[in-house]
PDBQT receptor file of N, H, CA, C and O in Angstrom, charges set to zero:
ATOM      1  N   UNK A   1    -119.486  83.838 -63.148  1.00  0.00    +0.000 N 
ATOM      2  CA  UNK A   1    -120.111  82.552 -63.401  1.00  0.00    +0.000 C 
ATOM      3  C   UNK A   1    -119.030  81.558 -63.828  1.00  0.00    +0.000 C 
ATOM      4  O   UNK A   1    -118.134  81.887 -64.606  1.00  0.00    +0.000 OA
ATOM      5  N   UNK A   2    -119.132  80.370 -63.315  1.00  0.00    +0.000 N 
ATOM      6  H   UNK A   2    -119.859  80.103 -62.683  1.00  0.00    +0.000 HD
ATOM      7  CA  UNK A   2    -118.222  79.292 -63.709  1.00  0.00    +0.000 C 
ATOM      8  C   UNK A   2    -118.862  78.545 -64.884  1.00  0.00    +0.000 C 
ATOM      9  O   UNK A   2    -119.669  77.634 -64.699  1.00  0.00    +0.000 OA
ATOM     10  N   UNK A   3    -118.484  78.952 -66.083  1.00  0.00    +0.000 N 
ATOM     11  H   UNK A   3    -117.828  79.692 -66.234  1.00  0.00    +0.000 HD
ATOM     12  CA  UNK A   3    -119.107  78.400 -67.292  1.00  0.00    +0.000 C 
ATOM     13  C   UNK A   3    -118.892  76.897 -67.390  1.00  0.00    +0.000 C 
ATOM     14  O   UNK A   3    -119.807  76.159 -67.754  1.00  0.00    +0.000 OA
ATOM     15  N   UNK A   4    -117.698  76.446 -67.070  1.00  0.00    +0.000 N 
ATOM     16  H   UNK A   4    -116.955  77.046 -66.774  1.00  0.00    +0.000 HD
ATOM     17  CA  UNK A   4    -117.423  74.999 -67.181  1.00  0.00    +0.000 C 
ATOM     18  C   UNK A   4    -118.297  74.185 -66.222  1.00  0.00    +0.000 C 
ATOM     19  O   UNK A   4    -118.741  73.089 -66.566  1.00  0.00    +0.000 OA
ATOM     20  N   UNK A   5    -118.543  74.711 -65.034  1.00  0.00    +0.000 N 
ATOM     21  H   UNK A   5    -118.183  75.601 -64.755  1.00  0.00    +0.000 HD
ATOM     22  CA  UNK A   5    -119.425  74.015 -64.083  1.00  0.00    +0.000 C 
ATOM     23  C   UNK A   5    -120.845  73.971 -64.623  1.00  0.00    +0.000 C 
ATOM     24  O   UNK A   5    -121.527  72.956 -64.488  1.00  0.00    +0.000 OA
ATOM     25  N   UNK A   6    -121.297  75.060 -65.234  1.00  0.00    +0.000 N 
ATOM     26  H   UNK A   6    -120.742  75.885 -65.344  1.00  0.00    +0.000 HD
ATOM     27  CA  UNK A   6    -122.635  75.092 -65.827  1.00  0.00    +0.000 C 
ATOM     28  C   UNK A   6    -122.747  74.067 -66.957  1.00  0.00    +0.000 C 
ATOM     29  O   UNK A   6    -123.744  73.354 -67.066  1.00  0.00    +0.000 OA
ATOM     30  N   UNK A   7    -121.721  74.006 -67.787  1.00  0.00    +0.000 N 
ATOM     31  H   UNK A   7    -120.911  74.585 -67.698  1.00  0.00    +0.000 HD
ATOM     32  CA  UNK A   7    -121.714  73.060 -68.911  1.00  0.00    +0.000 C 
ATOM     33  C   UNK A   7    -121.802  71.624 -68.396  1.00  0.00    +0.000 C 
ATOM     34  O   UNK A   7    -122.546  70.813 -68.946  1.00  0.00    +0.000 OA
ATOM     35  N   UNK A   8    -121.056  71.313 -67.360  1.00  0.00    +0.000 N 
ATOM     36  H   UNK A   8    -120.451  71.972 -66.913  1.00  0.00    +0.000 HD
ATOM     37  CA  UNK A   8    -121.089  69.962 -66.784  1.00  0.00    +0.000 C 
ATOM     38  C   UNK A   8    -122.477  69.642 -66.229  1.00  0.00    +0.000 C 
ATOM     39  O   UNK A   8    -122.987  68.536 -66.407  1.00  0.00    +0.000 OA
ATOM     40  N   UNK A   9    -123.079  70.618 -65.559  1.00  0.00    +0.000 N 
ATOM     41  H   UNK A   9    -122.665  71.516 -65.415  1.00  0.00    +0.000 HD
ATOM     42  CA  UNK A   9    -124.420  70.421 -64.994  1.00  0.00    +0.000 C 
ATOM     43  C   UNK A   9    -125.439  70.184 -66.110  1.00  0.00    +0.000 C 
ATOM     44  O   UNK A   9    -126.288  69.299 -66.000  1.00  0.00    +0.000 OA
ATOM     45  N   UNK A  10    -125.356  70.958 -67.160  1.00  0.00    +0.000 N 
ATOM     46  H   UNK A  10    -124.667  71.677 -67.249  1.00  0.00    +0.000 HD
ATOM     47  CA  UNK A  10    -126.255  70.798 -68.302  1.00  0.00    +0.000 C 
ATOM     48  C   UNK A  10    -126.091  69.411 -68.899  1.00  0.00    +0.000 C 
ATOM     49  O   UNK A  10    -127.078  68.737 -69.195  1.00  0.00    +0.000 OA
ATOM     50  N   UNK A  11    -124.841  68.982 -69.077  1.00  0.00    +0.000 N 
ATOM     51  H   UNK A  11    -124.040  69.530 -68.836  1.00  0.00    +0.000 HD
ATOM     52  CA  UNK A  11    -124.578  67.670 -69.676  1.00  0.00    +0.000 C 
ATOM     53  C   UNK A  11    -125.140  66.534 -68.823  1.00  0.00    +0.000 C 
ATOM     54  O   UNK A  11    -125.620  65.536 -69.361  1.00  0.00    +0.000 OA
ATOM     55  N   UNK A  12    -125.085  66.677 -67.507  1.00  0.00    +0.000 N 
ATOM     56  H   UNK A  12    -124.695  67.488 -67.070  1.00  0.00    +0.000 HD
ATOM     57  CA  UNK A  12    -125.668  65.655 -66.623  1.00  0.00    +0.000 C 
ATOM     58  C   UNK A  12    -127.156  65.463 -66.915  1.00  0.00    +0.000 C 
ATOM     59  O   UNK A  12    -127.648  64.336 -66.969  1.00  0.00    +0.000 OA
ATOM     60  N   UNK A  13    -127.863  66.577 -67.101  1.00  0.00    +0.000 N 
ATOM     61  H   UNK A  13    -127.463  67.493 -67.057  1.00  0.00    +0.000 HD
ATOM     62  CA  UNK A  13    -129.292  66.488 -67.383  1.00  0.00    +0.000 C 
ATOM     63  C   UNK A  13    -129.557  65.918 -68.771  1.00  0.00    +0.000 C 
ATOM     64  O   UNK A  13    -130.501  65.150 -68.953  1.00  0.00    +0.000 OA
ATOM     65  N   UNK A  14    -128.740  66.281 -69.745  1.00  0.00    +0.000 N 
ATOM     66  H   UNK A  14    -127.973  66.905 -69.597  1.00  0.00    +0.000 HD
ATOM     67  CA  UNK A  14    -128.892  65.709 -71.089  1.00  0.00    +0.000 C 
ATOM     68  C   UNK A  14    -128.671  64.199 -71.026  1.00  0.00    +0.000 C 
ATOM     69  O   UNK A  14    -129.424  63.434 -71.629  1.00  0.00    +0.000 OA
ATOM     70  N   UNK A  15    -127.647  63.775 -70.303  1.00  0.00    +0.000 N 
ATOM     71  H   UNK A  15    -127.035  64.397 -69.814  1.00  0.00    +0.000 HD
ATOM     72  CA  UNK A  15    -127.345  62.344 -70.180  1.00  0.00    +0.000 C 
ATOM     73  C   UNK A  15    -128.500  61.567 -69.552  1.00  0.00    +0.000 C 
ATOM     74  O   UNK A  15    -128.715  60.398 -69.873  1.00  0.00    +0.000 OA
ATOM     75  N   UNK A  16    -129.238  62.217 -68.659  1.00  0.00    +0.000 N 
ATOM     76  H   UNK A  16    -129.063  63.166 -68.398  1.00  0.00    +0.000 HD
ATOM     77  CA  UNK A  16    -130.393  61.588 -68.014  1.00  0.00    +0.000 C 
ATOM     78  C   UNK A  16    -131.660  61.691 -68.855  1.00  0.00    +0.000 C 
ATOM     79  O   UNK A  16    -132.688  61.101 -68.521  1.00  0.00    +0.000 OA
ATOM     80  N   UNK A  17    -131.577  62.456 -69.963  1.00  0.00    +0.000 N 
ATOM     81  H   UNK A  17    -130.742  62.935 -70.234  1.00  0.00    +0.000 HD
ATOM     82  CA  UNK A  17    -132.757  62.657 -70.799  1.00  0.00    +0.000 C 
ATOM     83  C   UNK A  17    -133.689  63.727 -70.277  1.00  0.00    +0.000 C 
ATOM     84  O   UNK A  17    -134.832  63.821 -70.722  1.00  0.00    +0.000 OA
ATOM     85  N   UNK A  18    -133.220  64.539 -69.338  1.00  0.00    +0.000 N 
ATOM     86  H   UNK A  18    -132.291  64.462 -68.976  1.00  0.00    +0.000 HD
ATOM     87  CA  UNK A  18    -134.033  65.622 -68.787  1.00  0.00    +0.000 C 
ATOM     88  C   UNK A  18    -133.704  66.898 -69.560  1.00  0.00    +0.000 C 
ATOM     89  O   UNK A  18    -132.992  67.778 -69.076  1.00  0.00    +0.000 OA
ATOM     90  N   UNK A  19    -134.243  66.966 -70.770  1.00  0.00    +0.000 N 
ATOM     91  H   UNK A  19    -134.821  66.251 -71.163  1.00  0.00    +0.000 HD
ATOM     92  CA  UNK A  19    -133.933  68.071 -71.671  1.00  0.00    +0.000 C 
ATOM     93  C   UNK A  19    -134.531  69.385 -71.182  1.00  0.00    +0.000 C 
ATOM     94  O   UNK A  19    -133.969  70.453 -71.424  1.00  0.00    +0.000 OA
ATOM     95  N   UNK A  20    -135.642  69.311 -70.511  1.00  0.00    +0.000 N 
ATOM     96  H   UNK A  20    -136.099  68.443 -70.314  1.00  0.00    +0.000 HD
ATOM     97  CA  UNK A  20    -136.286  70.518 -69.984  1.00  0.00    +0.000 C 
ATOM     98  C   UNK A  20    -135.341  71.218 -69.013  1.00  0.00    +0.000 C 
ATOM     99  O   UNK A  20    -135.123  72.425 -69.125  1.00  0.00    +0.000 OA
ATOM    100  N   UNK A  21    -134.789  70.486 -68.077  1.00  0.00    +0.000 N 
ATOM    101  H   UNK A  21    -134.967  69.507 -67.986  1.00  0.00    +0.000 HD
ATOM    102  CA  UNK A  21    -133.864  71.075 -67.107  1.00  0.00    +0.000 C 
ATOM    103  C   UNK A  21    -132.596  71.565 -67.793  1.00  0.00    +0.000 C 
ATOM    104  O   UNK A  21    -132.100  72.649 -67.484  1.00  0.00    +0.000 OA
ATOM    105  N   UNK A  22    -132.076  70.780 -68.712  1.00  0.00    +0.000 N 
ATOM    106  H   UNK A  22    -132.479  69.900 -68.962  1.00  0.00    +0.000 HD
ATOM    107  CA  UNK A  22    -130.852  71.165 -69.421  1.00  0.00    +0.000 C 
ATOM    108  C   UNK A  22    -131.061  72.468 -70.180  1.00  0.00    +0.000 C 
ATOM    109  O   UNK A  22    -130.220  73.366 -70.129  1.00  0.00    +0.000 OA
ATOM    110  N   UNK A  23    -132.179  72.566 -70.882  1.00  0.00    +0.000 N 
ATOM    111  H   UNK A  23    -132.861  71.836 -70.924  1.00  0.00    +0.000 HD
ATOM    112  CA  UNK A  23    -132.484  73.770 -71.650  1.00  0.00    +0.000 C 
ATOM    113  C   UNK A  23    -132.646  74.971 -70.725  1.00  0.00    +0.000 C 
ATOM    114  O   UNK A  23    -132.119  76.047 -71.007  1.00  0.00    +0.000 OA
ATOM    115  N   UNK A  24    -133.363  74.796 -69.634  1.00  0.00    +0.000 N 
ATOM    116  H   UNK A  24    -133.790  73.922 -69.404  1.00  0.00    +0.000 HD
ATOM    117  CA  UNK A  24    -133.594  75.912 -68.705  1.00  0.00    +0.000 C 
ATOM    118  C   UNK A  24    -132.295  76.420 -68.086  1.00  0.00    +0.000 C 
ATOM    119  O   UNK A  24    -132.094  77.629 -67.967  1.00  0.00    +0.000 OA
ATOM    120  N   UNK A  25    -131.421  75.507 -67.697  1.00  0.00    +0.000 N 
ATOM    121  H   UNK A  25    -131.585  74.525 -67.794  1.00  0.00    +0.000 HD
ATOM    122  CA  UNK A  25    -130.140  75.916 -67.114  1.00  0.00    +0.000 C 
ATOM    123  C   UNK A  25    -129.311  76.659 -68.161  1.00  0.00    +0.000 C 
ATOM    124  O   UNK A  25    -128.711  77.692 -67.866  1.00  0.00    +0.000 OA
ATOM    125  N   UNK A  26    -129.282  76.128 -69.380  1.00  0.00    +0.000 N 
ATOM    126  H   UNK A  26    -129.770  75.289 -69.619  1.00  0.00    +0.000 HD
ATOM    127  CA  UNK A  26    -128.514  76.779 -70.439  1.00  0.00    +0.000 C 
ATOM    128  C   UNK A  26    -129.076  78.158 -70.765  1.00  0.00    +0.000 C 
ATOM    129  O   UNK A  26    -128.319  79.103 -70.982  1.00  0.00    +0.000 OA
ATOM    130  N   UNK A  27    -130.383  78.273 -70.800  1.00  0.00    +0.000 N 
ATOM    131  H   UNK A  27    -130.998  77.505 -70.624  1.00  0.00    +0.000 HD
ATOM    132  CA  UNK A  27    -131.006  79.571 -71.085  1.00  0.00    +0.000 C 
ATOM    133  C   UNK A  27    -130.737  80.570 -69.957  1.00  0.00    +0.000 C 
ATOM    134  O   UNK A  27    -130.481  81.745 -70.219  1.00  0.00    +0.000 OA
ATOM    135  N   UNK A  28    -130.794  80.118 -68.729  1.00  0.00    +0.000 N 
ATOM    136  H   UNK A  28    -131.002  79.163 -68.517  1.00  0.00    +0.000 HD
ATOM    137  CA  UNK A  28    -130.481  80.991 -67.593  1.00  0.00    +0.000 C 
ATOM    138  C   UNK A  28    -129.024  81.454 -67.653  1.00  0.00    +0.000 C 
ATOM    139  O   UNK A  28    -128.724  82.617 -67.384  1.00  0.00    +0.000 OA
ATOM    140  N   UNK A  29    -128.134  80.545 -68.003  1.00  0.00    +0.000 N 
ATOM    141  H   UNK A  29    -128.378  79.600 -68.221  1.00  0.00    +0.000 HD
ATOM    142  CA  UNK A  29    -126.720  80.905 -68.116  1.00  0.00    +0.000 C 
ATOM    143  C   UNK A  29    -126.507  81.890 -69.262  1.00  0.00    +0.000 C 
ATOM    144  O   UNK A  29    -125.720  82.828 -69.135  1.00  0.00    +0.000 OA
ATOM    145  N   UNK A  30    -127.200  81.684 -70.372  1.00  0.00    +0.000 N 
ATOM    146  H   UNK A  30    -127.839  80.922 -70.474  1.00  0.00    +0.000 HD
ATOM    147  CA  UNK A  30    -127.130  82.616 -71.492  1.00  0.00    +0.000 C 
ATOM    148  C   UNK A  30    -127.578  84.003 -71.042  1.00  0.00    +0.000 C 
ATOM    149  O   UNK A  30    -126.919  84.997 -71.347  1.00  0.00    +0.000 OA
ATOM    150  N   UNK A  31    -128.683  84.074 -70.327  1.00  0.00    +0.000 N 
ATOM    151  H   UNK A  31    -129.218  83.267 -70.080  1.00  0.00    +0.000 HD
ATOM    152  CA  UNK A  31    -129.190  85.361 -69.837  1.00  0.00    +0.000 C 
ATOM    153  C   UNK A  31    -128.207  86.025 -68.884  1.00  0.00    +0.000 C 
ATOM    154  O   UNK A  31    -128.030  87.243 -68.924  1.00  0.00    +0.000 OA
ATOM    155  N   UNK A  32    -127.566  85.233 -68.024  1.00  0.00    +0.000 N 
ATOM    156  H   UNK A  32    -127.710  84.244 -67.991  1.00  0.00    +0.000 HD
ATOM    157  CA  UNK A  32    -126.575  85.791 -67.100  1.00  0.00    +0.000 C 
ATOM    158  C   UNK A  32    -125.387  86.363 -67.874  1.00  0.00    +0.000 C 
ATOM    159  O   UNK A  32    -124.891  87.441 -67.548  1.00  0.00    +0.000 OA
ATOM    160  N   UNK A  33    -124.940  85.650 -68.881  1.00  0.00    +0.000 N 
ATOM    161  H   UNK A  33    -125.343  84.774 -69.145  1.00  0.00    +0.000 HD
ATOM    162  CA  UNK A  33    -123.839  86.149 -69.708  1.00  0.00    +0.000 C 
ATOM    163  C   UNK A  33    -124.251  87.430 -70.425  1.00  0.00    +0.000 C 
ATOM    164  O   UNK A  33    -123.462  88.369 -70.534  1.00  0.00    +0.000 OA
ATOM    165  N   UNK A  34    -125.479  87.466 -70.908  1.00  0.00    +0.000 N 
ATOM    166  H   UNK A  34    -126.120  86.703 -70.820  1.00  0.00    +0.000 HD
ATOM    167  CA  UNK A  34    -125.975  88.656 -71.595  1.00  0.00    +0.000 C 
ATOM    168  C   UNK A  34    -125.986  89.866 -70.656  1.00  0.00    +0.000 C 
ATOM    169  O   UNK A  34    -125.574  90.964 -71.033  1.00  0.00    +0.000 OA
ATOM    170  N   UNK A  35    -126.463  89.646 -69.431  1.00  0.00    +0.000 N 
ATOM    171  H   UNK A  35    -126.797  88.755 -69.125  1.00  0.00    +0.000 HD
ATOM    172  CA  UNK A  35    -126.492  90.735 -68.448  1.00  0.00    +0.000 C 
ATOM    173  C   UNK A  35    -125.079  91.240 -68.154  1.00  0.00    +0.000 C 
ATOM    174  O   UNK A  35    -124.868  92.430 -67.920  1.00  0.00    +0.000 OA
ATOM    175  N   UNK A  36    -124.114  90.315 -68.170  1.00  0.00    +0.000 N 
ATOM    176  H   UNK A  36    -124.285  89.348 -68.360  1.00  0.00    +0.000 HD
ATOM    177  CA  UNK A  36    -122.716  90.676 -67.878  1.00  0.00    +0.000 C 
ATOM    178  C   UNK A  36    -121.984  91.181 -69.123  1.00  0.00    +0.000 C 
ATOM    179  O   UNK A  36    -120.789  91.474 -69.069  1.00  0.00    +0.000 OA
ATOM    180  N   UNK A  37    -122.701  91.281 -70.237  1.00  0.00    +0.000 N 
ATOM    181  H   UNK A  37    -123.671  91.043 -70.281  1.00  0.00    +0.000 HD
ATOM    182  CA  UNK A  37    -122.123  91.711 -71.513  1.00  0.00    +0.000 C 
ATOM    183  C   UNK A  37    -120.961  90.807 -71.936  1.00  0.00    +0.000 C 
ATOM    184  O   UNK A  37    -119.955  91.270 -72.474  1.00  0.00    +0.000 OA
ATOM    185  N   UNK A  38    -121.128  89.508 -71.678  1.00  0.00    +0.000 N 
ATOM    186  H   UNK A  38    -121.945  89.132 -71.241  1.00  0.00    +0.000 HD
ATOM    187  CA  UNK A  38    -120.138  88.488 -72.047  1.00  0.00    +0.000 C 
ATOM    188  C   UNK A  38    -120.619  87.812 -73.337  1.00  0.00    +0.000 C 
ATOM    189  O   UNK A  38    -121.275  86.771 -73.292  1.00  0.00    +0.000 OA
ATOM    190  N   UNK A  39    -120.288  88.409 -74.475  1.00  0.00    +0.000 N 
ATOM    191  H   UNK A  39    -119.755  89.254 -74.511  1.00  0.00    +0.000 HD
ATOM    192  CA  UNK A  39    -120.781  87.888 -75.748  1.00  0.00    +0.000 C 
ATOM    193  C   UNK A  39    -120.239  86.490 -76.046  1.00  0.00    +0.000 C 
ATOM    194  O   UNK A  39    -120.943  85.662 -76.624  1.00  0.00    +0.000 OA
ATOM    195  N   UNK A  40    -119.005  86.227 -75.660  1.00  0.00    +0.000 N 
ATOM    196  H   UNK A  40    -118.432  86.899 -75.190  1.00  0.00    +0.000 HD
ATOM    197  CA  UNK A  40    -118.452  84.882 -75.878  1.00  0.00    +0.000 C 
ATOM    198  C   UNK A  40    -119.258  83.846 -75.096  1.00  0.00    +0.000 C 
ATOM    199  O   UNK A  40    -119.509  82.750 -75.599  1.00  0.00    +0.000 OA
ATOM    200  N   UNK A  41    -119.661  84.180 -73.885  1.00  0.00    +0.000 N 
ATOM    201  H   UNK A  41    -119.457  85.070 -73.477  1.00  0.00    +0.000 HD
ATOM    202  CA  UNK A  41    -120.494  83.276 -73.089  1.00  0.00    +0.000 C 
ATOM    203  C   UNK A  41    -121.860  83.085 -73.708  1.00  0.00    +0.000 C 
ATOM    204  O   UNK A  41    -122.375  81.968 -73.751  1.00  0.00    +0.000 OA
ATOM    205  N   UNK A  42    -122.455  84.171 -74.191  1.00  0.00    +0.000 N 
ATOM    206  H   UNK A  42    -122.036  85.078 -74.156  1.00  0.00    +0.000 HD
ATOM    207  CA  UNK A  42    -123.756  84.080 -74.872  1.00  0.00    +0.000 C 
ATOM    208  C   UNK A  42    -123.647  83.135 -76.057  1.00  0.00    +0.000 C 
ATOM    209  O   UNK A  42    -124.475  82.240 -76.230  1.00  0.00    +0.000 OA
ATOM    210  N   UNK A  43    -122.613  83.343 -76.876  1.00  0.00    +0.000 N 
ATOM    211  H   UNK A  43    -121.941  84.070 -76.735  1.00  0.00    +0.000 HD
ATOM    212  CA  UNK A  43    -122.425  82.488 -78.050  1.00  0.00    +0.000 C 
ATOM    213  C   UNK A  43    -122.225  81.030 -77.660  1.00  0.00    +0.000 C 
ATOM    214  O   UNK A  43    -122.741  80.127 -78.319  1.00  0.00    +0.000 OA
ATOM    215  N   UNK A  44    -121.481  80.807 -76.596  1.00  0.00    +0.000 N 
ATOM    216  H   UNK A  44    -121.062  81.540 -76.061  1.00  0.00    +0.000 HD
ATOM    217  CA  UNK A  44    -121.236  79.430 -76.144  1.00  0.00    +0.000 C 
ATOM    218  C   UNK A  44    -122.548  78.769 -75.719  1.00  0.00    +0.000 C 
ATOM    219  O   UNK A  44    -122.809  77.623 -76.086  1.00  0.00    +0.000 OA
ATOM    220  N   UNK A  45    -123.366  79.472 -74.957  1.00  0.00    +0.000 N 
ATOM    221  H   UNK A  45    -123.154  80.402 -74.659  1.00  0.00    +0.000 HD
ATOM    222  CA  UNK A  45    -124.613  78.875 -74.494  1.00  0.00    +0.000 C 
ATOM    223  C   UNK A  45    -125.642  78.734 -75.612  1.00  0.00    +0.000 C 
ATOM    224  O   UNK A  45    -126.488  77.842 -75.554  1.00  0.00    +0.000 OA
ATOM    225  N   UNK A  46    -125.588  79.586 -76.615  1.00  0.00    +0.000 N 
ATOM    226  H   UNK A  46    -124.900  80.310 -76.662  1.00  0.00    +0.000 HD
ATOM    227  CA  UNK A  46    -126.442  79.371 -77.785  1.00  0.00    +0.000 C 
ATOM    228  C   UNK A  46    -126.062  78.047 -78.448  1.00  0.00    +0.000 C 
ATOM    229  O   UNK A  46    -126.937  77.274 -78.838  1.00  0.00    +0.000 OA
ATOM    230  N   UNK A  47    -124.778  77.789 -78.575  1.00  0.00    +0.000 N 
ATOM    231  H   UNK A  47    -124.067  78.417 -78.258  1.00  0.00    +0.000 HD
ATOM    232  CA  UNK A  47    -124.327  76.511 -79.125  1.00  0.00    +0.000 C 
ATOM    233  C   UNK A  47    -124.754  75.329 -78.277  1.00  0.00    +0.000 C 
ATOM    234  O   UNK A  47    -125.130  74.282 -78.804  1.00  0.00    +0.000 OA
ATOM    235  N   UNK A  48    -124.698  75.494 -76.967  1.00  0.00    +0.000 N 
ATOM    236  H   UNK A  48    -124.393  76.344 -76.538  1.00  0.00    +0.000 HD
ATOM    237  CA  UNK A  48    -125.109  74.425 -76.060  1.00  0.00    +0.000 C 
ATOM    238  C   UNK A  48    -126.605  74.172 -76.185  1.00  0.00    +0.000 C 
ATOM    239  O   UNK A  48    -127.044  73.023 -76.215  1.00  0.00    +0.000 OA
ATOM    240  N   UNK A  49    -127.386  75.244 -76.257  1.00  0.00    +0.000 N 
ATOM    241  H   UNK A  49    -127.030  76.178 -76.232  1.00  0.00    +0.000 HD
ATOM    242  CA  UNK A  49    -128.841  75.087 -76.427  1.00  0.00    +0.000 C 
ATOM    243  C   UNK A  49    -129.138  74.347 -77.727  1.00  0.00    +0.000 C 
ATOM    244  O   UNK A  49    -129.998  73.468 -77.760  1.00  0.00    +0.000 OA
ATOM    245  N   UNK A  50    -128.437  74.696 -78.785  1.00  0.00    +0.000 N 
ATOM    246  H   UNK A  50    -127.738  75.411 -78.758  1.00  0.00    +0.000 HD
ATOM    247  CA  UNK A  50    -128.614  73.968 -80.049  1.00  0.00    +0.000 C 
ATOM    248  C   UNK A  50    -128.316  72.484 -79.864  1.00  0.00    +0.000 C 
ATOM    249  O   UNK A  50    -129.033  71.629 -80.383  1.00  0.00    +0.000 OA
ATOM    250  N   UNK A  51    -127.255  72.186 -79.123  1.00  0.00    +0.000 N 
ATOM    251  H   UNK A  51    -126.672  72.881 -78.701  1.00  0.00    +0.000 HD
ATOM    252  CA  UNK A  51    -126.906  70.791 -78.863  1.00  0.00    +0.000 C 
ATOM    253  C   UNK A  51    -127.977  70.063 -78.067  1.00  0.00    +0.000 C 
ATOM    254  O   UNK A  51    -128.282  68.904 -78.348  1.00  0.00    +0.000 OA
ATOM    255  N   UNK A  52    -128.548  70.735 -77.076  1.00  0.00    +0.000 N 
ATOM    256  H   UNK A  52    -128.301  71.676 -76.848  1.00  0.00    +0.000 HD
ATOM    257  CA  UNK A  52    -129.618  70.139 -76.280  1.00  0.00    +0.000 C 
ATOM    258  C   UNK A  52    -130.821  69.838 -77.175  1.00  0.00    +0.000 C 
ATOM    259  O   UNK A  52    -131.397  68.752 -77.109  1.00  0.00    +0.000 OA
ATOM    260  N   UNK A  53    -131.191  70.806 -78.008  1.00  0.00    +0.000 N 
ATOM    261  H   UNK A  53    -130.723  71.688 -78.062  1.00  0.00    +0.000 HD
ATOM    262  CA  UNK A  53    -132.329  70.611 -78.908  1.00  0.00    +0.000 C 
ATOM    263  C   UNK A  53    -132.035  69.487 -79.906  1.00  0.00    +0.000 C 
ATOM    264  O   UNK A  53    -132.916  68.681 -80.203  1.00  0.00    +0.000 OA
ATOM    265  N   UNK A  54    -130.814  69.430 -80.422  1.00  0.00    +0.000 N 
ATOM    266  H   UNK A  54    -130.099  70.085 -80.181  1.00  0.00    +0.000 HD
ATOM    267  CA  UNK A  54    -130.444  68.354 -81.346  1.00  0.00    +0.000 C 
ATOM    268  C   UNK A  54    -130.553  66.989 -80.662  1.00  0.00    +0.000 C 
ATOM    269  O   UNK A  54    -131.035  66.028 -81.262  1.00  0.00    +0.000 OA
ATOM    270  N   UNK A  55    -130.106  66.908 -79.416  1.00  0.00    +0.000 N 
ATOM    271  H   UNK A  55    -129.714  67.689 -78.930  1.00  0.00    +0.000 HD
ATOM    272  CA  UNK A  55    -130.203  65.642 -78.672  1.00  0.00    +0.000 C 
ATOM    273  C   UNK A  55    -131.660  65.241 -78.471  1.00  0.00    +0.000 C 
ATOM    274  O   UNK A  55    -132.020  64.075 -78.629  1.00  0.00    +0.000 OA
ATOM    275  N   UNK A  56    -132.484  66.206 -78.124  1.00  0.00    +0.000 N 
ATOM    276  H   UNK A  56    -132.191  67.154 -77.995  1.00  0.00    +0.000 HD
ATOM    277  CA  UNK A  56    -133.910  65.945 -77.942  1.00  0.00    +0.000 C 
ATOM    278  C   UNK A  56    -134.533  65.464 -79.257  1.00  0.00    +0.000 C 
ATOM    279  O   UNK A  56    -135.297  64.498 -79.265  1.00  0.00    +0.000 OA
ATOM    280  N   UNK A  57    -134.213  66.125 -80.349  1.00  0.00    +0.000 N 
ATOM    281  H   UNK A  57    -133.593  66.909 -80.342  1.00  0.00    +0.000 HD
ATOM    282  CA  UNK A  57    -134.759  65.747 -81.654  1.00  0.00    +0.000 C 
ATOM    283  C   UNK A  57    -134.295  64.359 -82.061  1.00  0.00    +0.000 C 
ATOM    284  O   UNK A  57    -135.057  63.585 -82.641  1.00  0.00    +0.000 OA
ATOM    285  N   UNK A  58    -133.048  64.051 -81.756  1.00  0.00    +0.000 N 
ATOM    286  H   UNK A  58    -132.429  64.680 -81.285  1.00  0.00    +0.000 HD
ATOM    287  CA  UNK A  58    -132.520  62.732 -82.076  1.00  0.00    +0.000 C 
ATOM    288  C   UNK A  58    -133.281  61.635 -81.337  1.00  0.00    +0.000 C 
ATOM    289  O   UNK A  58    -133.578  60.581 -81.900  1.00  0.00    +0.000 OA
ATOM    290  N   UNK A  59    -133.587  61.897 -80.081  1.00  0.00    +0.000 N 
ATOM    291  H   UNK A  59    -133.345  62.753 -79.624  1.00  0.00    +0.000 HD
ATOM    292  CA  UNK A  59    -134.267  60.888 -79.269  1.00  0.00    +0.000 C 
ATOM    293  C   UNK A  59    -135.738  60.768 -79.585  1.00  0.00    +0.000 C 
ATOM    294  O   UNK A  59    -136.267  59.657 -79.624  1.00  0.00    +0.000 OA
ATOM    295  N   UNK A  60    -136.417  61.883 -79.815  1.00  0.00    +0.000 N 
ATOM    296  H   UNK A  60    -135.987  62.785 -79.784  1.00  0.00    +0.000 HD
ATOM    297  CA  UNK A  60    -137.870  61.846 -79.923  1.00  0.00    +0.000 C 
ATOM    298  C   UNK A  60    -138.430  62.191 -81.291  1.00  0.00    +0.000 C 
ATOM    299  O   UNK A  60    -139.600  61.916 -81.556  1.00  0.00    +0.000 OA
ATOM    300  N   UNK A  61    -137.639  62.780 -82.159  1.00  0.00    +0.000 N 
ATOM    301  H   UNK A  61    -136.688  63.004 -81.944  1.00  0.00    +0.000 HD
ATOM    302  CA  UNK A  61    -138.137  63.213 -83.450  1.00  0.00    +0.000 C 
ATOM    303  C   UNK A  61    -138.476  62.049 -84.379  1.00  0.00    +0.000 C 
ATOM    304  O   UNK A  61    -138.025  60.922 -84.171  1.00  0.00    +0.000 OA
ATOM    305  N   UNK A  62    -139.254  62.329 -85.376  1.00  0.00    +0.000 N 
ATOM    306  H   UNK A  62    -139.621  63.245 -85.545  1.00  0.00    +0.000 HD
ATOM    307  CA  UNK A  62    -139.651  61.284 -86.326  1.00  0.00    +0.000 C 
ATOM    308  C   UNK A  62    -138.473  60.825 -87.160  1.00  0.00    +0.000 C 
ATOM    309  O   UNK A  62    -138.528  59.753 -87.762  1.00  0.00    +0.000 OA
ATOM    310  N   UNK A  63    -137.417  61.604 -87.209  1.00  0.00    +0.000 N 
ATOM    311  H   UNK A  63    -137.373  62.475 -86.719  1.00  0.00    +0.000 HD
ATOM    312  CA  UNK A  63    -136.207  61.214 -87.935  1.00  0.00    +0.000 C 
ATOM    313  C   UNK A  63    -135.245  60.425 -87.051  1.00  0.00    +0.000 C 
ATOM    314  O   UNK A  63    -134.161  60.054 -87.500  1.00  0.00    +0.000 OA
ATOM    315  N   UNK A  64    -135.628  60.164 -85.790  1.00  0.00    +0.000 N 
ATOM    316  H   UNK A  64    -136.509  60.466 -85.424  1.00  0.00    +0.000 HD
ATOM    317  CA  UNK A  64    -134.726  59.474 -84.865  1.00  0.00    +0.000 C 
ATOM    318  C   UNK A  64    -134.479  58.053 -85.312  1.00  0.00    +0.000 C 
ATOM    319  O   UNK A  64    -135.261  57.464 -86.059  1.00  0.00    +0.000 OA
ATOM    320  N   UNK A  65    -133.383  57.525 -84.842  1.00  0.00    +0.000 N 
ATOM    321  H   UNK A  65    -132.748  58.004 -84.235  1.00  0.00    +0.000 HD
ATOM    322  CA  UNK A  65    -132.951  56.170 -85.242  1.00  0.00    +0.000 C 
ATOM    323  C   UNK A  65    -133.698  55.093 -84.523  1.00  0.00    +0.000 C 
ATOM    324  O   UNK A  65    -133.448  53.910 -84.752  1.00  0.00    +0.000 OA
TER     325      UNK A  65
C-alpha cells in the first residue's frame, strides 16, 4: 500500500468537507495495514482518523468557531 498516496486522498476529501469519505478511506487503510501486520501503519491511520474527526467536530460541533 502506498500510505502517502492514501494520506493525500484522505486530505482531499477533508478539504472538500466530505468527512464520510475521508473516514471510510482511512478506516479501510487502517484495516489493510492491520491485515499486513503493519503496526506503524495502523498507528498512523488511527492518528489520521482522529484528525478527520477533529476537523468534523471543529466544523459542525457546538464548540466550533
